[in-house]
N, C-alpha and C positions, 0 to 999 in steps of 0.2 A: 461629742461623739459623734461621728459620720452614720447616716442615715442609711442603712440595707443597700439602697438604691446607689448611694454616693458608690461607698464600700465596690460594690460591682462593676460600676463602672471605673474604676480607678485599676480595679484588678484586669478587666479587660484592655484599658488603656498600656497595662505592664506587658500585657501579652502580646499586643499589637507591636510593641516597640523592641518586647525581646525580638522576635520576629524576623521583622523587619531587619534589625542589626543582624542577625545570623544570615537572611538572605543576601545582604550587601558583600558579605565576607566571602560569597559563593559567586564571585565574578564570570569561573570557568568550572565546568565540571566534566568530564572525559564522555564521549560517545561513542558508539564503534570500538564495543570493548575485545571483540575476537581478533587474533591476526589476520592479516589477511595479504594479498599479491596479485597485484594487477598481470593477467596474462594474454590480455588482448584489447584492441582499441578501433573504432570506427568511430572519425568527427570528436563530437565532445562524448562521447560514450564509453565507457571504461567496464570492465569485466575484470571481476578481483573471484579471485579463489581463497577461499579461505582454509586456513593451516588446520590440519589436523591436530585433536588436545591432545596431549601427552600421556598414553597410558590407555586410551582407547585405540582397541583392535578395530581397522578399516571392514567395511565389509564391500564385498566383493559386485558392488551396485554403479547401475550407472551414473551420469554427473546429474545433478541435483541443481537445476538452474531456477533462480527468484526472479521474477521479473516484475516491479515495483511500478507504480506509477507515474507517469511525468512529472503532477504535479506538486510532487514531495520529493523530498528527500527520503531515500531506503533506511540510513541509519536507526531507523525506529524500529528496525526487526533486529538492533542490536544493539539495543541500548545501552544496557549493563549486564552484569552476569545473571543476575535473576531477573533481569526482563530482556529475555533474547531468544525469538524464536531460531537465531543462526546458531545460538550453543547449545538448544536442546537438539537439534539436529544432529548437530558433530556430537555431541554426546551418545548420539545413537549409530557412531560409523560410518554416517552419511558422506561422501563428497560435496560441499556446499560452492555451490558459484555465486553472483550475486552482479545482476546490471545494473550501474549507477549512469544515470543518463545526461550528469554532468548539468553546466550550465551555459545553454545557449545562448550566443551573442546576434548582433545584427544582422553578422555574416551568415546564421541558421534561419532567417525570419521563413524562409523559402520550404524548409523541408519538413514535407508530407506526412501524413500516416503511412504511407504505403514504404516512405524511408525507414522510418523508425519499424516498421513491421518486419521489412524484407532485408533492408542492409543493417540494420542496429542490432534487432534481437534476431533476426536470421545470421547475421556476420556471428554472435556469439554463439549460436546454435551449431552450426556447420566449424566454428574454431574447434568444440567441446568434440565433436564427434570425431572431428579428424583428428584430436590428440589422444584420442581416448579410444579408436579404431573401432567404434561403435556405430549401428544404426540409428539407434532412440536416445534420448534420456527423457527423464522427470523433468516435470515442469511444472511451478509453482508461480501461478497469476493473482498479483494482490491489486487489489480495486481496480482502477485503469489500467495499472499492467494487467490484470484478469480480460481487460476487455481484448489488447492488444495480444496477449497471448491464444484466445479465441481465436483470433484473426490467422494470425501465425498456424494453429492446429485446425482451421477448415484449409488454411492453402498447400502445407505439407502435413498431413495426417501422419503421415506414417516415420515420422520424425520424433515424433511424441511414443513414448513407451506411456507412462500414467501421467494425469493431470490432477491437479490439486487449483482450486478456487476460491479465493479468501474475498469477500466484499465485492464479488463482481456481478454487475447490473447486466442481464439480461435484455429486459424489459424498461426502456426509460418510460414508457409512460401510466406508470401507476398513478391512482390519485391519488397517493400520501409522499408524490416526488416532488415535494417543495422546488429543488433544485433546476428542475427539467422544467415547472411551471415560469419559474422566473426568466428562463433563458431562450422558453419558445419564440418568443416572438425579437431574439435577437437577430440584427442583421449583421450575418457570418461575413457579408464579403465585404462590409465595412471593416468589423472587425481583421481582418487579415491584411488589409490596404493600410493598417493603422501600426501594424508594426509590433513585435513581441510584447506580447502583453507583461507589464512586471508585476512579479509573485506577488506583493503588499495587495494590490488589485483581487487578484484570487484568495489570498488569506482572507480580506475583509469580507471577502461576499461568502465565503465556507462559515467562519464565526456571526454571518448576521442570519445563517438558517433558525437558529439556537442562542440569542445575544443574552438572555439573561444567565443560562446556566455557563457558558461558554467564555465571558464578559465581564461576569459579575460574581458568580455564585460562588466560582473554585478561589477566587482570590475571599471571599470573604472568611467560606469556610477554612482558609488554612492559616489567615492572621489570627481570628477568634478560637483556633484551636489550639492544642498542644504538641507541634508536632518535633515525631525527633529528627535528628540530624539526617538520617538516613531518607526519611521523608521531604524534606526539602531538597536534600539532592535531586532525588528522582523527579520533585516539582520544577524543578530548574531545567534539567534534561528535556523533560517536557514542552516546558516555552519556548527554548531552545529551539525544539523541532518543529513545535508549531508554527513559529514566525521566520523560520526557517527556509520559505518556498521560492523555487528558484522560477524565473522568469521562464515562459513558454513560448514556443516557436510559432509566429503567428500563423503561420497557413495550416499547422496541423492543430492546433487548438479551434482554429475555427471548422478545419472537416471535422472535430470533434464532436463539437456542438450540434451541428447542423447535419452529420449524419445517425449520430445517434440520440440526442436530446429533442430534437427539432420532427427527424424522420423515422426514428426507432425503427430504425436499420436490420439489424438483427431480428426483428419479431416479420418485419414487409418482406424481407428478403431480396431488400435493394441495394446492399452494401457491395461496390465492389474497391476492387485495390488494385492500381496495375493492369488495368484492362480486365480481372479475373473476377468472378463470381465470388463470395465469400458464403460458403453456404454450410451454417453451421451441422449438418446432417453428416459433412465429411469426417468430423469429429471422429472415432471408434475407440481411443484410448480411452481405457478406466476413468472416470470422474468422482474427484471428492469434492463435494461444493459443500463449502461450510462461509457461514452467512451471520450476520448479528440481528439478535429480536430486536434490540433499541438503537437504530443504526438511521441518524438524523440527515445522513451523506448520501448514503443508497441502503434506502429501503431495505427489509428484509423482501418485501412482495417483489421489487425490483430483480432480487437473486432466485427466490426460489424454484422457479419455474425451467429455471437452466436444462436439466435433464430431458424437459420433454421438447427440446431443441437441439439435441446434440443426437448423433447416431451411436453412442456408445450403450452398449448391450448391458456392461457393468457399470453399475454406480452407486453413488450415497450422496444425501443431502444431508446437513444436520446443521441446527440452528441453534447459536449459541448464545448465552442469557449475558449479553452485554451490549456495548456499543461501541459506532465505527472505529475509535481508537483503541477500545477496551480489545479489539482482536487481536492487537499487536501488543498488550502493556498491561493487562488485567491477570489477576488471576490464571482463568481460564486461558489464558496466553502462555503460562507458564506450564499449565499441567495436561489439561482439556486437550486444547488444539494441536500441540506438540504431539501428543500420543494419538490422536487420530491420524493425524499426517505420515508419521513415522509407519503405525500402523498398516496405513492402506500402500505407504509405497514401498514396504517390507515382506508384505502378505503373499502367500500363494496366488 
């Protein structure tokens, strides 16, 4: 008769073998679940319009533009039907658009942050305002995309009707910002001269911020548990997104590191783009600032004080009990966060 320990080990081994076999069968899973069409492009950047959901009456609302980070793919906002901020916004009848920055190649190595803010983000805004006949639109800036949105809003305050920021840092020198401390002494001139930075390098950096949880614990939990098929599919979707990190244009990345992580330019009011001062006090649009309590990439302390630096007289900050990626795919991302955003954008 086998010992209890031996039986438990055999059961665990069988469980791991079964999970691995089921994972092997999931070679591909669908990501980006909501139908969309390209409506504008500049360089590698494409602006997508999401098609309205059948049976959902459209609101008479201005265009709603989603501006994601340069360092990740934006399809995490539309990962699966039940894990999609995009889908929740469409269910509210809002006209939703998304910026996809594409994949920079060596021809883009000299692109600067000003190019992304003015020509790419600004080009998308100009297209939507021209097509809609409106003077302003609603803008949701996510993570690094929120930083770009703040820059654009400060330079063109009249074009933003309402602004939502998700996990968007304003103070890059908080005591708990590990990423900021790591790159504080980086030679940004050398970084720019070395050419575009491969996505694998950035991904390894992000994973190293919490290596045990991000590189070991999640796999142990999955393999030793009894995951349902849908749970396995969601896991594969997330793994695909996490490791699908695009390369970064050398000049723009070097500027972002230097101006924000090293010089904390928002707080010091030293940022200039295209020869113009970027003063957050010029942002007057009503502001909803959402950030994560357990964020290991953009600490809550980096996001919370945003309202103190903008000129918006109507604003709200809300801390969500989740982590950085949880802001896009957790239970809160399915209910709490979309509800807050829709209420903010559609309220009087």
